[in-house]
C-alpha positions in Angstrom: 18.5 3.2 9.6 15.0 4.6 10.6 12.5 5.2 9.0 12.4 2.2 6.6 11.6 3.0 3.0 8.9 1.0 1.5 8.5 0.9 -2.3 4.8 1.7 -2.7 3.5 -1.0 -5.2 7.3 -1.1 -6.2 9.0 1.9 -7.6 5.5 2.9 -9.0 6.7 6.5 -9.9 9.0 5.1 -12.5 7.3 1.9 -13.8 3.7 0.7 -13.9 2.8 -0.5 -10.5 2.8 -4.0 -9.3 5.0 -5.1 -12.2 8.2 -7.1 -12.1 10.1 -4.1 -13.3 8.6 -2.0 -10.6 9.5 -4.2 -7.7 13.1 -4.9 -9.0 13.7 -1.2 -9.6 12.4 -0.4 -6.0 15.0 -2.6 -4.5 17.8 -1.3 -6.9 16.9 2.2 -5.6 17.4 1.3 -2.0 13.9 0.2 -0.7 13.9 -1.7 2.4 10.7 -3.4 1.5 8.0 -3.4 -1.2 4.1 -3.2 -0.8 1.9 -5.5 -2.9 -1.9 -4.9 -2.8 -3.6 -8.3 -2.8 -6.9 -9.3 -4.3 -8.3 -12.6 -5.6 -9.4 -14.2 -8.9 -12.5 -16.3 -9.3 -10.5 -19.5 -8.8 -8.9 -18.3 -5.6 -5.6 -17.2 -6.9 -4.2 -14.0 -5.1 -2.9 -11.4 -7.6 -1.3 -8.1 -6.9 -3.4 -5.1 -8.2 -4.2 -1.7 -6.5 -7.9 -2.7 -6.8 -9.9 -5.5 -7.9 -11.3 -3.4 -10.7 -8.9 -3.8 -13.5 -9.5 -1.1 -16.2 -7.3 1.6 -14.6 -4.1 -0.5 -14.5 -4.5 -3.1 -17.4 -5.3 -3.4 -20.9 -8.5 -5.5 -20.2 -10.7 -2.9 -22.1 -8.8 -3.8 -25.2 -9.7 -7.5 -25.0 -12.9 -8.1 -27.0 -13.2 -11.6 -25.6 -13.8 -10.0 -22.1 -16.2 -7.2 -23.2 -19.0 -9.1 -21.7 -17.4 -9.1 -18.3 -17.9 -5.3 -17.9 -20.2 -4.8 -14.9 -21.2 -2.5 -12.0 -20.7 -3.5 -8.4 -20.7 -2.0 -5.1 -17.5 -2.5 -3.3 -17.1 -1.3 0.4 -20.0 1.0 -0.3 -18.6 2.5 -3.4 -20.4 1.9 -6.8 -17.9 1.0 -9.5 -18.1 0.2 -13.2 -15.4 -2.0 -14.8 -13.9 -5.3 -15.1 -13.3 -7.2 -11.6 -10.6 -9.7 -10.7 -13.2 -12.0 -9.1 -14.9 -12.5 -12.3 -11.8 -14.0 -14.1 -9.7 -17.1 -13.7 -5.9 -16.6 -13.2 -5.5 -18.4 -16.7 -7.5 -15.5 -18.2 -5.9 -12.7 -16.2 -2.3 -13.8 -17.2 -3.2 -12.8 -20.8 -3.6 -9.0 -19.7 -0.8 -6.6 -19.5 -0.1 -3.8 -16.9 -0.5 0.0 -17.6 0.3 3.1 -15.8 -2.4 4.2 -13.6 -1.6 7.9 -13.9 -0.5 8.3 -17.5 -1.0 12.0 -17.9 1.1 12.6 -14.8 3.6 10.0 -15.2 4.3 10.0 -19.1 7.7 8.2 -18.7 6.2 5.4 -16.8 3.5 5.0 -19.5 5.9 4.3 -22.2 6.2 0.8 -20.4 2.7 0.1 -20.8 1.5 -3.3 -22.1 5.1 -4.8 -21.6 4.6 -6.6 -18.3 2.1 -9.3 -17.4 0.2 -9.3 -14.1 1.9 -11.1 -11.0 0.5 -13.5 -8.4 1.4 -12.9 -4.8 3.6 -16.1 -5.2 5.5 -14.5 -8.1 6.3 -11.5 -5.8 7.7 -13.7 -2.9 9.9 -15.6 -5.5 11.0 -12.3 -6.9 11.9 -10.6 -3.7 13.8 -13.8 -2.6 15.8 -13.6 -5.9 16.6 -9.9 -5.8 17.3 -10.0 -2.1 19.9 -12.7 -2.7 21.5 -10.6 -5.5 21.5 -7.5 -3.4 23.0 -9.4 -0.3 20.5 -7.6 2.0 17.2 -8.5 3.5 14.2 -7.1 1.6 10.6 -7.1 3.4 7.2 -7.5 1.9 4.5 -5.3 3.3 1.3 -7.2 2.1 -2.0 -5.0 1.9 -4.9 -7.3 1.9 -7.7 -5.4 0.1 -11.5 -5.6 0.6 -11.5 -8.7 2.9 -15.1 -8.4 4.0 -16.2 -8.1 0.3 -14.3 -11.0 -0.9 -15.5 -13.3 2.0 -19.0 -12.3 1.1 -18.6 -14.0 -2.3 -16.8 -17.0 -1.0 -13.2 -15.9 -1.3 -11.7 -15.8 2.2 -8.6 -13.7 1.9 -7.2 -14.7 5.2 -7.3 -18.4 4.3 -5.9 -17.9 0.8 -3.1 -15.6 2.2 -2.1 -17.9 4.9 -1.7 -20.7 2.4 0.3 -18.7 0.1 2.7 -17.4 2.9 3.3 -20.8 4.1 3.8 -22.4 0.7 6.4 -19.6 -0.2 8.4 -20.1 3.1 7.7 -16.6 4.3 6.2 -17.6 7.7 9.7 -18.0 9.4 9.2 -15.1 11.8 12.4 -13.5 10.4 10.8 -9.9 10.3 10.4 -9.9 6.6 6.8 -10.1 6.4 4.3 -7.3 7.4 0.4 -7.6 6.9 -1.7 -4.6 6.7 -5.4 -3.9 6.1 -8.1 -1.2 6.6 -10.0 -4.0 8.4 -8.6 -5.0 11.8 -10.8 -8.1 11.7 -8.8 -9.3 8.9 -5.5 -8.9 10.7 -7.1 -10.8 13.7 -8.0 -13.7 11.3 -4.6 -13.9 9.7 -3.0 -14.1 13.0 -5.3 -16.8 14.1 -4.3 -18.8 11.1 -0.6 -18.9 12.5 0.8 -16.1 10.3 3.1 -14.0 12.6 4.2 -11.0 10.6 3.8 -7.6 11.9 0.1 -6.5 11.9 -0.4 -2.8 10.8 -3.9 -1.3 11.0 -4.5 1.1 8.1 -6.4 4.3 9.1 -7.9 7.0 6.8 -8.2 10.7 7.8 -12.0 10.3 7.6 -14.7 7.6 7.3 -15.2 4.3 9.0 -13.6 0.8 8.5 -15.8 -1.2 6.4 -15.8 -4.5 8.5 -17.0 -2.3 11.3 -19.7 -0.8 9.2 -20.7 -4.2 8.1 -21.1 -5.4 11.7 -22.4 -2.3 13.4 -23.8 -0.1 10.8 -24.4 3.5 11.8 -22.7 2.5 15.3 -19.4 1.6 13.7 -16.5 3.7 15.1 -14.9 6.3 12.9 -11.0 6.1 11.9 -10.7 9.1 14.0 -11.8 7.3 17.1 -8.8 5.1 16.9 -6.4 8.0 16.6 -7.2 9.6 20.0 -4.8 8.7 22.9 -7.4 6.4 24.2 -8.0 4.7 20.8 -4.3 4.2 20.3 -3.8 2.6 23.7 -6.8 0.4 23.0 -5.1 -0.8 19.8 -1.9 -1.7 21.7 -1.5 -5.5 22.0 -4.1 -6.0 19.3 -1.9 -4.7 16.3 1.8 -3.9 16.1 1.3 -0.6 14.6 -0.7 1.8 12.4 -0.4 3.5 9.0 -1.9 6.7 8.1 -2.0 9.2 5.3 0.7 11.9 5.5 -2.1 14.6 6.0 -2.2 13.1 9.6 1.5 13.7 10.0 1.7 17.2 8.6 0.4 20.1 10.6 -1.4 22.5 8.3 -3.4 25.8 9.0 -6.8 26.6 7.7 -5.3 27.6 4.3 -3.5 24.3 4.0 -0.1 25.6 4.6 2.3 23.3 6.6 3.7 24.7 9.9 5.4 21.5 10.9 4.5 18.0 12.1 1.7 16.9 14.4 2.2 15.0 17.4 0.7 11.7 16.1 4.0 9.9 15.9 4.9 10.6 19.5 1.3 9.7 20.5 1.6 6.2 18.7 5.0 5.5 20.2 3.7 6.3 23.6 1.0 3.8 23.1 3.5 1.1 22.1 2.7 1.2 18.5 4.9 1.5 15.4 3.7 4.2 13.0 4.0 4.5 9.1 2.6 6.9 6.6 1.7 7.0 2.9 2.5 8.2 0.3 5.7 10.2 -0.2 5.4 11.5 -3.8 7.4 14.4 -5.3 4.9 15.9 -7.9 3.0 19.0 -7.2 -0.3 17.2 -7.5 0.5 15.3 -4.3 2.6 17.7 -2.2 1.0 19.9 0.5 0.4 23.4 -0.8 3.4 24.8 1.0 5.7 22.6 -1.0 4.4 23.1 -4.4 6.5 24.7 -7.0 5.8 25.9 -10.7 2.4 25.7 -12.6 2.3 22.0 -13.6 1.0 19.3 -11.5 3.5 16.8 -12.9 6.4 19.0 -12.0 8.5 18.1 -9.0 8.1 20.8 -6.2 10.0 21.0 -2.9 9.6 17.3 -2.1 12.7 17.4 0.0 11.1 19.6 2.6 7.9 17.7 2.8 9.8 14.4 3.0 12.2 16.0 5.6 9.3 17.2 7.7 7.7 13.7 7.8 10.8 11.6 8.2 12.3 13.8 10.8 9.3 12.9 13.3 10.9 9.5 14.2 8.3 7.8 12.1 9.1 4.1 11.7 8.5 3.9 8.0 7.4 5.7 4.9 5.6 4.4 1.6 6.8 6.1 -1.4 6.5 5.9 -5.1 10.2 7.0 -5.6 12.4 5.1 -3.2 15.6 6.7 -4.2 14.3 10.2 -3.1 13.1 9.0 0.3 16.5 7.2 0.8 18.3 10.4 -0.1 16.4 12.3 2.5 16.8 9.7 5.2 20.5 9.5 4.5 20.6 13.3 4.9 19.0 13.2 8.1 21.1 10.5 9.4 24.2 12.5 8.5 22.8 15.5 10.3 22.4 13.5 13.4 
């Protein structure tokens, strides 16, 4: 069965992300779990969006009644201009419709623009309960809680809001269906302290520093790379259940960006008693490592099979993918080959 296949924001290679259609299709295409990104509204409702900035994935800019909400903010040290979930009530956001985030790359998905409303986290839990019953198999939710330090600074504690939602939805049964992930380890600690016992996965970037550590320690904050050493991995053991990393940390590349195989990070994480996942498996040339690109156009599918096979053959515990059916195909081929 390993690795598990996680529909990244649903089947976001085929439908606008975080929509009912994207989640339903992910399950239909064989995903073992789906991944909603979680942010909050002004009135404390948790919704699923890639970011709290809305203009890249909704029609908010077409709503004249919201023109005055456009603003500039600094989120986790990055200056952004747009419309932000925390400046709207849920009653206002439910009037918006979802759009494809990468319309030039995924033109077929963009044909579904403006058809689907935004979803709350509670809607995702209900949807997965329903489609899992129809599929007659267990489907997990890998909940990524975004920008927790920022939201707490404006009076929206995501750990508290998330715990309430999970309990209300009946998803705190300890049945293995729930996983919580964040780029902020302190958020995972807070969720655990509130009695939510899903697997805790610490997201790590290839460079930079966790924002909660920067907010606490400033220049003395550890880099993500510090957590990826043998010592760092062993220090995480017992504090989290696993880590999730970009695929660039799984692929071994030379100075020219060509892939020569897989790194030893999966083995190192397992040796430290940690699960390990990676993101994001995508078939388009734009996202593939140089070795696996084919043809001239970024939207064309390259040799995705070889890249997926290199990553999934490491013994990794799970992969995030925009196209669940493609990852399931490679996993099944690897299993058949023993």
